[in-house]
N, C-alpha and C positions, 0 to 999 in steps of 0.2 A: 619236145623232147630234146632236142638239141641244148635249147638254153638251158633246162634242168640238168643236162649232163654236165654242161660247163661248169653250171654254179658247183655241184658236188665234187667237180674234178679240183675246182679251186680250194675248196675245203681240204679235200684230200691231201694236194701236194704242196699247200702253201702256208708253214705255220703262222705268219703273221694274219693270214685269211681266216686261219681256224680260232684263233683270239678273237678277231671280230664278228665271227658267227656263233661263236659262243656267247660273247658279251650280246650279241642280239638276241639270242635265243632266252638268255636271261631277262632281258627287257620285255621280252613276248610275254614270258612266264609271270615277271611282277605285275602286267597289265592285269591280266587274268584274276592273280591272286587278290588284286587293289578290289576287283570287284566284286569279290566275296568281303573284302573287310572293311572298305570305305563306306562311310555314312552317308544318309540322304543329303544332298544337296537343295538348296531352294529352288533352282531350276528345275530339278526332276520333279518336285512336288509341284509345280507350279504348271509343266505341262503334263502332268499327270492329270491335273484339273481339266486340263483339254479334253484329254481322253474319256474322264467321266461326261463330260457336256460334249459329243461329238456335234460337228456342224459343217458346214459347207467350207467356212474360213472363220479365222478370229482377227479380234482387233490388232494385235501386234505383230499376227505372223500367219501364213497360211497354215494348212492342216495336215500336211503329210505326218508329223510328229505326233499328233494326236492319235490317229488311227493307228501309226506302227506300237504306240505305246499300249494301246488298246489290245492289239492283235496278241503283244507280248503276255500283259497280265492277265489277258483271260485265259491263257496257257499255264502260266508259272505263278499266277496268283497277284493278288494287288502287295507286293514287297519291294520293298527299295533293290534287292537282287534281280528281280526280274524287269526293272527298268533300267539297271544299268545291264545286263544281260543284253537289252534291246542295244545299247550302246556300242557294245562289245562287238555283238553278230553284225551291226551294220556296217561298222567300221572295218570289220573283217572281209566283208563283201567288197567295200570301196578299196581295200589292199589288193584283193585279185582283181578285180577290174582295171585298177592301177597298173598291176604288171602285165594284163593283156595289153593295155593303152602302150605301155612301154615298148612292148615288143613290136610295136607298128614302126618304131623309131630308131631303135637300139639292138645292138647284137652284143653277144659276149660281154665280157668287162662293165662295158657300159651301161648293158640292162640290169647288170648286177649292183653295178653302182647307184643306181637309179632306187632301185627297191631297199637297199641298204639305207641309202639317205633318207628315204620316207618312213622308214620303220624306226630310224634313230629319232627320230623328231619328236618334242615334246607335245607337239601338234596332234598326232597321233593318241597318244595318252590321254589329252582332255578330250578328244571325241569319243572315246572308249570309256570313260567315266563319267562324262557331265553332260545330261541331258539338254541339248539345244537344237533348235531348227538346223544347225550346220552339220550335224551327224547325217540325216537323209540327204540334206543339199549337197555334198561331197561326192555321194556314194553316184546320183543321178547326174551331175556335173560330169563326172567322170565317164561315164556310162554315155552323156551326151557329145562327148568330144570323139570318145572310141567309134560311137555309131556314125558321127559325121565324116571321122577319117573314113572309113569304109564306104561311105557315100560318095564322097569326093575324091580319095586318090584310088580307090579300087573299084571304082564306078557300078557298085552294088546299089541297083536304083532303090530297091526297096529300102535300104537303109537311111533313105531320107526319112520317110515314114516313121520307120524306129527313132531317127533323130529327134522329129518334132514331138514325138511322145515321152521321150527321156528329156527333153528341155521342159516340157511342161511339167513333168513331176518334179524337176529342179526348181522350177517357179514355183509349183505347189508348197515346195518345201522351204524356201525364202525367197525373197523379191529381188536379191543380188542376182540371181540367175536370168534377168532380163538380161544381164551381160553377156548370155551364151549366143541368143539368136544375133545379136548385136557384133558379137565377136565373129562368127560365123560370115555373116553378110559382109564385114568389113574385110575379112580375108579373100573372099571372092570378088570384092570390087578392087582389091589392089592387087590381085594374082591374076594377071594377063591368061594363063592357058587354062584357067577354071572359071571366068569372068562368065562364060556361056551360061553356067546353072543360073545365075539371076534370074535367067528369062524362059527357064525349064519348066515343065509342069510338075517336076517332082520337089522344086525348092518351094514352090507356093501350095503343094499338097500338104509339105512338111508344115508350112507354116499354117494350114488350116489345121492339121492335127494338134499342133501347137496350142492354137487358141481355144479348141475344143477340149483339150486336156486343162486348162487354166481356167475354164469357164464355171467352177463350182465358187473360184474367187471372185472372179469378175461379179458373179450373181449375187455372192454375199454383198460385196461393196456396193453395188447398185441398191439393194435392200437397205443398208446402213448408211446412205449418202457419201458413200465412199471413203469412211471415216478411218479403216486400214491405211488404205494408198495415201490420204493426207496426212496421217502420222509418220509414215515412214519417208515421206517427201516433203511437203509444203512445211509440216511442222519441224522438220530438222533442218531444213533451209533458213527457216527463221534464224536459226543459231548461228549463221553464217553471214547474216545480210549487210552486218556493220564491217566486216572484213578488219576484224582485229587482230592482228598477228600473235601470235602466241608460240614461242620456239619451244617453251616447254612440253606442250603437246606434242609437236614433232619430235623433239627427243624422247617421249614417251613410248612415241609410237616405235622409234628405232630401237629401244630396250625391250619392249614386249614381244615384237616381233623375232629380235634377235633371241629370246628365252623361248619360245613355241618350236622355232626352226632349230635351236642350239647355235652359237653364234658363228661356229666354223661354215656352216651351211650360209647362214644370211650372209655373213661378211664376203663369203666368197659368191654369192650370186650377185650381189651387188657389185663387186668388182670384175667379173666377168661381161656381164652386162655393159659397164664403163668400157672397156677393153673390145668388146664386141662392137660396139657404136662408134667407138674413136676411129676403128679400122673402116667403118661402112658408110658409104655416103647416102644409102637408105633410097635410091631414086633408080635401081636397077635391079638384076634377079643377082645381085651380091651377096644376098641371105638365101641360102636355099629355101626352095619351096616349103619343105615339110618344118622346118626350122621357122620360118615366116607363120606358118600355120600355128605352131606351139605359141610363139610370142602372141599372137592375136589374141588369144585366151589367157596369157598372162600379163601382159605390160598395161594394159587398159587398166584393169581393175588395180593392180600395184601400185602404178602412176597415180589413180584418182584419188585413193583413199590416202596415199601419202601428199597428194596436194592440198586434198582439204584437212589433214593434220593440222595445217599452219593455224586454223581457223576454230576448229570443234575437236574434241576429244574421240577418237578411232578407236573404237572395241578392239579388243584384241583378236576376236574372231572375223571380222571383217574381212580381212585380207586371205582367209584361208583356202578358198577356191582358187586363188590365182597359183597358189604352189603346185597346184598339181602338174599342169605344165611348165612351170618354173623350174621343178626339181628333173623333170627330164630333160628340159633346155640344158641345163647347167650340167647334167651328171656325165655329159661328154669330156669335159674340163677339170675333174675331180682326179687328183692323183690318190695312188692307195696308200700314200702317208697322209693327206688330208682326209680321207675317208675313215682310217684307223683313228685319228685324232678326234674326228666326229663321234664316232662311236664311244670311245674310251670317255670324251667329254657328256656324252648322254647318259653313259653307263652311270659314271658318278653322280648326277644331277638326280635320276631316278633313284638310286640309293638314298640319297637325301631325303628324297618325296617319300619312300618306303621309313625312314625314319621317324619323320614327320607326322605320317598316316597312325602310324603305331604309338607312338608316345607324345605326341601333338606337343613338343618343346617350344614352339613358337606360337603362342596363342595368334589366330587370325584376328586383327581388331575391326571387322566388319561382320556383317550377317551372310556373307558371300563363304560359308565355312560348311564343313561337313559334321563338326564336332558339335557334339552336346543338344540336339533337336530332340532327340528321342527321351533325354534329362527332364529337357522341358515340357514336355508334354505330361510326363508322369507326374510335375509339379502342378502343371495347370490342372490336371484331372483331380487332383486333391482340391483344389480352389473350387473346381466345379461341384464336387461334394459337398463342400463347406456352403457353396451360394446355389442352390440347384435352381434358382429363378432366374439367374443371370446367364445372358448369352455372352459368347466372349469374342472380342475383336481386337484388331491390330491395325496399324497406321505406320508401317515401313516400306510403303510400296506394296508389293505379295508376297514378301520372304515369311515372315513367322507364320501369317496365316495359313498360306498353302502347305507349310511342313506340318501345322498342327492339324488341318483338315485331312491331310495323308494319315497321321496318326492317332485322331481322336475319333470317337464315334459320333459324338455330336457336333452339328455344322459351326465353323468357325468363320466369323466376318471380316470383313476388310475395310480398308478406310473409306468407302464411300458411304458408311454408317455416319460419318461426321462430314459428309459433302467434298470429300475430296475425290479428284480422279483416280480411278483404281483398273486401268487397262482393260482386260477382257471381261473382269470382274463386273465392269457395268453393263456389259450386254448380257449378261447370265441373270435370271430371276434370282434375286434376292428378297423379294417380298420386304422390303425395311418398313413398309407402313404398319405389318402385322406386329411389328417388335413394339410399337409406339406403348408407352407406360411401363415398360418391362428393363429391369435393372441389367447392368453390363458389368464384365470385368475387361477392362483393357490394358494390355500390355506394352509397354514401351522399352523397345529394346535400347540399350546402352554399352554399344561394343567397345567402348575405352572402360568402362566402368569395372572395378574389382573390388571394392569396397561393401561393408553392409551398409551403409547410410543411405537412408530413404533420398529420393530429390528434394532440392528445396522450394521448387515450385513444381505444378503439374502445367500441360498443356492447356493453355486457356481457349482454344477451340472445343474443348470439352464444354464449357460453361453454354454454349449455344445449343447443346443438344440434351441435356440432363440437366437437373434441378440439383445435384447434389454429388460431389467428387468427393471421395476419400483414399486416400493412399494407403495401400497396404504394403505389408513387410515385401521387400523385392525377392525377387526368384534368383539364386546362386547358382550359376552351373561350376562344378569343379573337376579339376582333374589332379588327382595325387595328394588332395586336399587344398590344391591351391586354385582360389576362383580364377576362371579365364573368361565368363560372360556373367551378363548381368542384364535382368529385365525389370524394369519399374512396373509394380502393380496397382493399378487403380480401381475402386467400386465403384460404379457411378449409377445413379437412381431416376429412374421414370424419364426414358429416354422418349424425346419427343422428335421425331423425323422432320425434316424440313420439306 
């Protein structure tokens, strides 16, 4: 109650704070409105496919996102709104959990700063609008740290069991969560007053509950020759074995991390980290134990992904969990001036996003876009009517096929039709031999194309599976009369699966 009272007192008594909270309220309202007006993303459709084929786990990710989408679409219908409502709701729960975690470390203005900083990030907007395993990961990551805090610092023994369960659910959301038990164990190891817990029965009971909670993922991997774990570890490690340094990758990570946090917060976080460690020798108790606890869940993830970014392209969302405790740690150092600048910059960026969502001024030159998928589905339906004997497939990863499967009543196939790996789709029964002898419509996305011309040549891999390939007129997706997306279309006869 005191924190809430202080929060509203700040709004009432300080004009500059009132501006901050007004802009913040508009940001929150924007995210809610975006849920209604933003179109389907390929990621939304792909994880919806997960929810249509419930399993103990999946090839590229654990299963929590599938069960969440199944729950929301069962209640609100199989619509884009239901999927985005799931993202918005879970992210809202993450913010509430973050607030309760903040109260363990902060009071007064610092507590307010932390919540404002998190709400102002573009990261929250991404989590609210695009379906990925990071959506439940951040919820259970936050709850894991909250329950660990209560178990360790408040000595509430039963919270050890809750922490094991929450860390398990985080791992069942995304493999990155393995850093949670590692971070907790590392903190206990280097923090002398709490090292005793490493030998306590409660610590080991938490470990057992963690293992029981992640057992569905382990069982699936055992049943499938550890395909998922190999994909996320060994296969990714292959890309760094030559250790060829690429500075562009590193600079790219700085760029997109500054974008998702908003540059004020990101560069402030880096600057305060530098100052803190320049003043600290790191071998005593010079860092307060609660702050050390926060850093054990921030620094390993942050430094690890920035370290490997010299060798591989680190995706935008991989560092997100680290910022839960990173923001709490750094919020004590932010002045009102920099908080205000952070919120204003965030507001401007979100206004630009709103204009882009409504008017699509700058077409996205990739398939990672929300625009045009429903129009594509309408055009494909017409082609299906003209060629009722043909099945439809695409070979751009999962994106085109996943979205069309969401919108169309007839099944759309993936690139495994022509012998290419197709992630989770290789583990779902497609019954490709049953398609032998049938004709097909092959869709080939051309993200850069805007003209009406046919392709000069077709993918030669089609010749290995079809007796003849004929190019049809391309599908053009327009916005205000201007072509913004293009798909080449091929009619392929007599499919022969290998």
